KELUM-64415 format. One record per residue (C-alpha): x, y, z. Coordinates in pm, 1 decimal. Last residue first. Layout:
BEGIN
{node {X,Y,Z}}
...
//
This chain:
BEGIN
{node {-2772.6,1292.5,-1263.8}}
{node {-3013.9,1322.7,-948.9}}
{node {-2806.4,1510.4,-700.3}}
{node {-2716.2,1792.9,-1022.3}}
{node {-3112.0,1868.5,-957.8}}
{node {-2980.3,1959.0,-584.9}}
{node {-2782.5,2223.3,-662.3}}
{node {-2457.3,2144.6,-524.3}}
{node {-2272.3,2278.5,-181.3}}
{node {-2023.7,2392.2,-7.0}}
{node {-2011.4,2640.1,-272.8}}
{node {-2329.0,2739.2,-215.8}}
{node {-2247.3,2728.8,177.1}}
{node {-1947.2,2940.6,115.7}}
{node {-2088.1,3333.0,223.7}}
{node {-1932.1,3356.8,587.9}}
{node {-2223.5,3399.9,699.7}}
{node {-2408.2,3110.3,567.5}}
{node {-2047.1,2840.5,682.9}}
{node {-2116.7,2954.3,1028.7}}
{node {-2487.5,2888.4,977.0}}
{node {-2468.4,2517.1,855.1}}
{node {-2197.8,2497.3,1089.8}}
{node {-2437.2,2541.7,1376.2}}
{node {-2714.9,2350.2,1258.0}}
{node {-2448.7,2072.3,1170.0}}
{node {-2328.4,2075.8,1541.3}}
{node {-2686.8,2109.7,1712.4}}
{node {-2860.6,1866.6,1445.4}}
{node {-2626.9,1621.7,1602.7}}
{node {-2421.4,1427.2,1328.6}}
{node {-2070.0,1491.2,1477.2}}
{node {-1780.6,1650.6,1454.3}}
{node {-1900.9,1809.4,1139.5}}
{node {-1684.8,1768.7,857.6}}
{node {-1873.5,1922.2,479.0}}
{node {-1820.1,1790.5,174.7}}
{node {-1956.4,1940.8,-160.4}}
{node {-1614.6,1991.7,-309.3}}
{node {-1528.5,1653.2,-287.1}}
{node {-1189.3,1551.1,-290.3}}
{node {-1077.8,1223.1,-179.8}}
{node {-730.6,961.0,-133.3}}
{node {-617.6,608.7,-126.0}}
{node {-765.5,558.7,-488.8}}
{node {-840.4,304.3,-415.8}}
{node {-1010.4,174.6,-130.9}}
{node {-904.5,-214.7,-6.0}}
{node {-762.3,-178.4,277.0}}
{node {-997.1,69.2,461.9}}
{node {-841.6,366.7,635.2}}
{node {-964.8,597.4,432.3}}
{node {-1315.6,485.8,506.0}}
{node {-1263.5,495.9,890.6}}
{node {-1089.7,762.4,897.8}}
{node {-1348.2,939.1,706.6}}
{node {-1618.5,796.8,927.6}}
{node {-1427.9,896.5,1324.3}}
{node {-1389.2,1291.4,1202.8}}
{node {-1771.0,1312.6,1077.7}}
{node {-1866.1,1331.2,710.2}}
{node {-2145.8,1557.7,568.2}}
{node {-2252.6,1540.1,230.1}}
{node {-2399.1,1830.1,21.8}}
{node {-2744.2,1891.7,-105.5}}
{node {-2905.7,2211.9,-268.7}}
{node {-3245.8,2314.6,-270.0}}
{node {-3432.5,2636.9,-429.4}}
{node {-3674.7,2778.0,-338.4}}
{node {-3568.7,3151.7,-284.4}}
{node {-3542.5,3125.3,43.3}}
{node {-3335.3,2804.6,36.4}}
{node {-3376.5,2483.9,166.2}}
{node {-3165.6,2245.5,214.6}}
{node {-3087.9,1857.5,165.9}}
{node {-2842.3,1649.2,334.0}}
{node {-2621.1,1326.1,259.7}}
{node {-2458.2,1170.2,486.8}}
{node {-2115.8,997.2,414.4}}
{node {-2036.2,627.4,462.9}}
{node {-1753.5,443.8,648.6}}
{node {-1940.5,297.5,951.1}}
{node {-1684.0,113.7,1236.8}}
{node {-1913.5,255.2,1516.3}}
{node {-2203.1,133.2,1373.7}}
{node {-2426.2,388.4,1251.0}}
{node {-2725.8,653.6,1295.0}}
{node {-2696.6,976.8,1080.2}}
{node {-2982.4,791.2,857.6}}
{node {-2979.7,923.2,501.1}}
{node {-3166.3,1223.2,361.5}}
{node {-3097.5,1469.0,652.9}}
{node {-3281.6,1777.5,684.7}}
{node {-3215.1,2200.5,591.7}}
{node {-3436.9,2446.5,658.8}}
{node {-3434.9,2804.7,617.0}}
{node {-3088.4,2926.6,449.5}}
{node {-3064.2,3269.3,322.7}}
{node {-2946.7,3328.2,-77.0}}
{node {-2722.7,3600.6,-73.4}}
{node {-2829.1,3924.6,-253.5}}
{node {-2591.7,4070.7,-543.6}}
{node {-2535.4,4390.0,-607.3}}
//
């Protein structure tokens, strides 16, 4: 039986502070107990709405398997969300190996 990886820590790769009309996502990197790193895209509902409301967006929709939607970019909200995903064994599915971020 495979032992699931344990999340040790995470950090922002982008500045989560932005103007109210900001539409870009924020990337995070997570470190696991085997020394591996993985990354995910975080979106808040407001930023996702801002993105999809842009007149020039093409295509007018998106699918990102490693996207996690959080209520806010507060560290507490993100920590709670990541720990929940970890407890449900979904954190690896909601992230990509860090090496893929470089390609």
